[in-house]
C-alpha positions in Angstrom: 17.0 80.7 49.4 17.1 82.7 52.9 19.7 81.4 55.1 18.2 80.5 58.8 20.8 81.1 61.4 20.5 78.7 64.2 22.1 78.9 67.5 24.6 76.9 69.2 21.9 74.5 70.7 20.2 74.2 67.7 23.5 72.9 65.9 24.9 70.6 68.1 21.5 69.3 68.7 21.4 68.7 65.0 25.0 67.6 64.7 24.3 65.1 67.4 21.3 63.5 65.9 23.2 63.4 62.6 26.5 61.9 64.3 24.1 59.2 66.1 22.2 58.6 62.9 25.2 58.0 61.1 26.8 55.6 63.5 23.4 53.9 63.5 23.1 53.2 60.2 26.6 52.2 59.8 26.2 49.3 62.6 23.4 48.4 60.9 21.6 48.3 64.2 18.1 49.4 65.0 17.3 52.5 66.8 14.3 53.7 68.5 14.9 57.5 69.2 12.1 59.4 71.1 13.0 63.0 70.3 11.0 64.7 73.1 13.3 63.2 75.7 16.6 62.5 73.4 16.2 58.9 74.8 16.7 55.7 72.1 16.8 51.9 72.7 19.4 50.3 70.4 18.5 46.9 69.2 21.0 44.1 67.5 18.2 41.8 65.9 14.6 43.6 65.4 14.0 45.8 63.0 12.3 49.2 62.8 8.8 47.1 61.9 9.4 44.8 64.4 10.5 46.9 67.2 7.9 49.4 66.8 5.2 46.6 66.7 6.3 45.3 70.0 6.8 49.0 71.4 2.9 49.4 70.5 2.0 45.9 71.7 2.8 46.4 75.2 2.0 49.8 75.7 -1.8 47.9 74.5 -1.5 44.9 76.6 0.0 47.4 80.0 -2.2 50.2 78.9 -0.7 53.6 81.2 -1.1 56.9 79.9 1.0 58.9 81.9 4.1 56.2 80.9 6.4 57.5 78.5 6.8 55.2 75.7 11.0 55.0 76.8 9.8 52.8 79.7 7.7 50.5 77.4 10.8 50.0 75.0 13.2 49.1 78.0 11.0 46.2 77.7 11.6 46.4 73.4 15.2 46.1 74.2 14.8 43.3 76.7 13.1 41.4 74.0 15.9 42.3 71.7 18.9 41.3 73.9 16.8 37.6 74.5 16.1 37.5 70.8 20.3 38.1 70.8 21.4 35.2 73.0 18.5 32.8 72.1 17.4 31.8 68.2 14.5 30.5 69.7 13.6 33.9 71.1 14.7 35.3 68.0 12.1 33.4 65.8 9.2 33.3 68.3 9.4 37.1 68.0 9.7 37.3 64.1 6.8 34.8 63.7 4.5 36.0 66.4 4.7 39.7 64.7 4.1 37.9 61.2 1.3 36.7 62.9 -0.3 39.8 63.9 0.2 41.2 60.6 -1.0 38.0 58.9 -4.2 38.2 61.8 -4.6 42.1 60.8 -4.5 41.5 56.7 -1.6 43.6 56.4 0.2 46.1 59.4 -1.3 45.5 63.0 -0.2 48.8 63.8 -2.3 50.6 61.4 -5.3 48.9 62.8 -7.5 50.9 64.6 -7.4 50.4 68.7 -10.4 48.2 69.2 -9.4 46.3 66.3 -5.5 45.9 67.7 -7.4 44.3 71.3 -9.3 42.1 69.0 -6.7 40.3 67.1 -4.3 40.5 70.5 -7.4 38.4 71.8 -7.2 35.7 69.3 -3.5 35.5 70.4 -3.5 35.4 74.3 -2.8 31.9 74.8 0.7 31.7 72.3 3.9 31.5 73.6 4.6 34.7 71.9 2.3 36.7 74.0 3.2 34.9 77.2 6.8 36.0 76.0 5.6 39.6 75.6 3.3 39.4 78.7 6.5 38.0 81.3 8.6 40.8 79.9 5.9 43.7 80.5 5.3 42.6 84.3 9.5 42.7 84.9 10.3 45.4 83.0 7.6 48.3 83.8 6.7 46.8 87.4 10.2 46.2 88.3 11.4 49.0 87.4 12.4 51.4 89.8 12.0 55.0 87.6 8.4 53.6 87.8 7.6 52.5 91.5 6.0 56.1 92.5 3.7 56.3 89.8 1.9 53.0 90.7 2.6 54.2 94.2 5.0 51.5 95.4 7.5 52.5 98.2 9.9 49.5 97.5 11.2 46.6 99.8 10.0 46.7 103.4 12.3 44.3 104.4 15.3 46.5 105.3 12.7 48.9 107.4 11.2 46.5 109.4 8.7 44.6 107.5 5.1 45.6 106.2 3.6 46.2 109.4 5.9 49.0 110.2 5.7 50.5 106.7 2.4 50.5 104.7 0.5 47.7 106.3 -2.0 50.5 106.9 -1.3 53.3 104.3 -4.6 52.0 103.2 -5.8 55.5 101.8 -7.1 55.0 97.9 -10.2 53.1 99.3 -12.7 55.0 101.4 -13.1 54.0 105.2 -15.5 52.0 106.1 -18.7 52.9 107.5 -18.9 52.2 111.4 -21.3 50.2 111.2 -19.2 47.5 109.7 -16.5 47.5 112.2 -17.0 45.0 114.9 -18.1 46.6 118.4 -15.3 45.7 121.5 -17.3 43.6 124.4 
């Protein structure tokens, strides 16, 4: 077997991953790791299948192709924190995920995208679905790191209100035809 020479960067990167894996394994916690960004989410209540299902579900419910998974994982972390704080929330999440898999007749994540959407439509009036939706709205759209992506400049109150900042920034719609504008008398 030929020895492969690794450079210092590869050594540090690999040893860091090994150490992180050992720490997570010894703590019993689940970790969602995103190797492309080096970001990970530490979860206390949700297992790997549950956390990955919720990650997929959040992306299905609020699809934004240019947003990295780590921003959806923030929602999963918040759901896990709720589950840690409340047995009722934990039960609702775990039973909701089990129900998704039951409706999918297997692993909901393994379904084709259109089939996953069909299953989600079947549960869109449940407390479980609304729990996920609520966390997505606040976790994604109230995330300051994503505001630029959505074209939101943030609060205008400290800048004199929207009359002075943002009121007439409607650059995403075409200008109306002159004939639609009222004439001054």
